C-alpha positions as CSV (number, residue, x, y, z in Angstrom):
1,M,21.9,-45.6,22.0
2,D,21.7,-47.4,18.7
3,A,21.0,-45.9,15.3
4,L,17.3,-46.8,15.3
5,D,16.8,-45.2,18.6
6,R,18.6,-42.1,17.3
7,A,16.3,-42.1,14.3
8,I,13.3,-42.3,16.5
9,K,14.6,-39.5,18.8
10,W,15.3,-37.3,15.7
11,F,11.5,-36.7,15.5
12,G,11.6,-34.9,18.9
13,T,8.4,-35.0,20.9
14,P,6.7,-38.2,22.1
15,P,5.4,-40.5,20.8
16,R,8.4,-40.6,18.7
17,D,7.8,-44.2,17.6
18,A,4.6,-43.0,16.1
19,H,6.3,-40.2,14.2
20,L,8.8,-42.5,12.6
21,A,6.1,-45.0,11.8
22,D,4.0,-42.3,10.2
23,A,6.9,-41.1,8.1
24,L,7.5,-44.6,6.8
25,E,3.8,-45.4,6.5
26,V,4.1,-48.5,8.8
27,G,2.5,-49.3,12.2
28,T,4.1,-48.5,15.5
29,M,4.3,-52.2,16.2
30,A,6.7,-52.6,13.2
31,V,9.1,-50.0,14.7
32,S,8.9,-51.8,18.0
33,Q,9.8,-55.1,16.4
34,W,12.7,-53.5,14.6
35,R,14.1,-52.6,18.0
36,R,14.2,-56.2,19.0
37,R,14.9,-57.9,15.6
38,G,16.9,-55.3,13.7
39,V,15.8,-53.1,10.8
40,P,14.8,-55.0,7.7
41,A,16.9,-54.3,4.6
42,E,14.0,-52.7,2.7
43,R,13.4,-50.2,5.5
44,V,17.0,-48.8,5.8
45,L,16.9,-46.2,3.0
46,P,13.4,-45.0,3.8
47,I,14.6,-44.4,7.4
48,V,17.7,-42.6,6.3
49,R,15.5,-40.4,4.0
50,A,13.0,-39.8,6.8
51,V,15.7,-38.4,9.1
52,Q,17.3,-36.5,6.2
53,G,20.6,-38.3,6.4
54,A,21.1,-37.8,10.1
55,I,21.5,-41.6,10.3
56,K,23.6,-43.3,7.7
57,P,22.7,-46.7,6.2
58,F,25.9,-48.2,7.6
59,E,24.7,-47.4,11.1
60,L,21.5,-49.3,10.6
61,R,22.8,-52.3,8.6
62,P,26.6,-52.4,8.2
63,D,26.2,-55.9,6.8
64,I,24.6,-54.6,3.6
65,Y,26.0,-51.0,3.6
66,P,29.7,-51.4,4.4
67,D,30.8,-47.8,3.5
68,P,30.3,-45.7,6.7
69,N,30.2,-42.4,4.7
70,W,27.7,-43.4,1.9
71,L,24.3,-41.7,1.7
72,P,21.7,-42.3,-1.0
73,P,21.7,-39.7,-3.9
74,G,19.8,-36.6,-3.0
75,L,21.0,-36.4,0.6
76,V,23.9,-34.3,1.9
77,S,25.9,-35.5,4.9
78,S,25.5,-33.4,8.0
79,D,28.9,-34.7,9.0
80,P,31.6,-32.2,7.8
81,A,34.2,-34.9,8.3
82,A,32.6,-37.0,5.6
83,G,33.9,-34.5,3.1
84,M,31.5,-35.5,0.3
85,D,27.9,-34.9,-0.5
86,A,25.7,-38.0,-0.9
87,G,28.7,-40.2,-0.3
88,A,30.0,-39.7,-3.8
89,G,32.3,-37.2,-5.6
90,D,29.9,-37.0,-8.5
91,A,28.2,-33.6,-8.5
92,E,25.3,-35.1,-10.4
93,L,24.6,-37.5,-7.5
94,A,25.0,-34.8,-4.9
95,R,22.2,-32.5,-6.3
96,P,18.9,-32.6,-4.5
97,M,16.2,-35.0,-5.7
98,G,14.1,-33.4,-8.4
99,A,16.7,-30.8,-9.3
100,G,17.2,-30.1,-13.0
101,P,20.3,-30.9,-15.0
102,A,23.6,-29.8,-13.4
103,D,24.3,-27.3,-16.2
104,G,20.8,-25.6,-15.7
105,K,19.7,-26.4,-19.3
106,A,16.6,-28.3,-20.0
107,A,17.0,-31.8,-21.3
108,A,16.5,-32.2,-25.1
């Protein structure tokens, strides 16, 4: 099973194509085309975010995301072997999106 199929299956109950399409605000035909033609570069990160990091960008497009452990900021790897949050050692990048400053103080 390839990464796109795993992303589709992540949504659980059928029609899974429709669930991924809805999450990405695209038609089910687009998802079907990606199965045949591959995932377009501009859809990789939205898919990764939709499945909460269960699929990594590398798995969908290793040609443009060569680091197999990298995740976009705000996502935490579900793979304990990865050893780093959000694919980076920087605590600022590993914090959830929308979180305040790392020190808990309001920005001036």
